[in-house]
N, C-alpha and C positions, 0 to 999 in steps of 0.2 A: 482242651483234651476231651472233656465230656461231650462237647458239641460234635466232635469228630466221631465218637462212638455212637452217638444218637443218629447221625446221618448214615453211618454204616449199617446200623440196625434197621433203619427205615428202608434203605436200598435193598437189603437182603429180604425183608418182608415183602416189598413191592415186587421183587423178581419172582418170588414164590406165588404171587397172586396173579401173575399174567397167565392168560389162558390161550394165547395165540398159537401155541404148539399143540394144544389139545383139540384135535378135530379128526373126523373120520378119514379113512383112506381116500386117496385120489382116485378118480374114475376117468377112464379113457373110453370114448365112444367113437366108433368108426363104421362107415358104410363104404364098401368097395375100396378100402384102404384110405379113404378120406376121413380126417378127424372131424367130428361133430362137436361144436362148441356147446357147453352146458353151464349151469349154475348150481352151486350148492345151496340148498334151502335149509329148512329147520333140521336140527340134529341134536342128539345127546351123545356124549362121549366121556368115558372115564378111563384113566390110566395113572399108574403110580400114586394112587391115593388121592388124585385130584379129578374133578369132573366139571363138565360144562354142559349147560342147556342153552342152545342158541335158537331163538325163534326168528323166522324169516317170513317174507311175504309169500302169498300163494304163487304157484308156478306161473300163471299169466303175468304177474307183476315182475317176477324174477327174469323173465325172458323178453319183456316188452321193448327193450332197446336193442334186441338182437334181430338180425335178418334171418329168416328161415333158411335152413340148409336144404337145397334141392336134392330130392332123392327119386329114384324110379319106383313105380308101383310095385308093391310086394318085396321091396329090398330088405336085406337082412342087416340089422344093426347089431354090431358086436360090442359087448361090454367087457371091460377089463379093469378090475380093481387092484390096487397095490396089495391089499389083503383080502383074500376071498371071503365074502359074506356067508353067513349061515343060510340066509334066505334072501331072495330078490323077487320083487314084484314090480310090475310096471303097467301103465295104462295111459290112455288118452285123457287129458283133462277136459271135463265136461261140466260146466257150471261150477259147483263148489267142491268137486271131488273127481277122482279118476276111476275108470272102470278097471280096477286092479286085477291083474292076472299073474300067476307065477311065471318067472323067467327060467327057462330050462337051458342049461349049457351056455349061459351067457349070451344068448341070441334072442332078439326080438324081431318078429316079422312085421314090417311096417305095412300100413294100409294099402289096398289096391286102388281105392277111390282117390281121385285127384282132389287136392285141397291142402290147406294149412292145418297143422296139428301141433298142439302143445302136449308133450309127454311128461309124466312124472315117474320117477324111479324111486322105490323105497327099498333100502338094503338094511339088513340087521346083522350085527356081530355080537359076540359076548360082551364087548366093551360099549355097545350102544347101537344107535341106528341113525339113518340119514335119509333125507329126501333130496333128489337131484332133479333138475328140469332142463329140457331142451326143446327146440322149436324146429320143425321140419316142414317142407312143402313137397307133397307128392305131385310130380309133373308128368 
């Protein structure tokens, strides 16, 4: 009987330690109605008295196995989160950082110049913040 209670106690404790459900809101990216694939990077998130700090690789490593999504020069990328962030900034990844710029109305104007671009998006909420990465090719 003691063994059963011990296992029950361990199971309850372990279920409270799982952090898989503690993460930032989902993001949807689209250009001309087509979904753009992306990856969730580093984030911090807290809810219900629990929190998570998740470190990830830099955006180039996050997207290295992705094919770039073809887009037209100057296309408009639309961002939609499950929960609206307080702030959003985005930029082309260049070396070790992005050229961060505020995102207005959930729209990013993509480059005019042809080429491949890795973008990073940084969004902040009261519960935390997150980095997302995607890969495009302007054709």
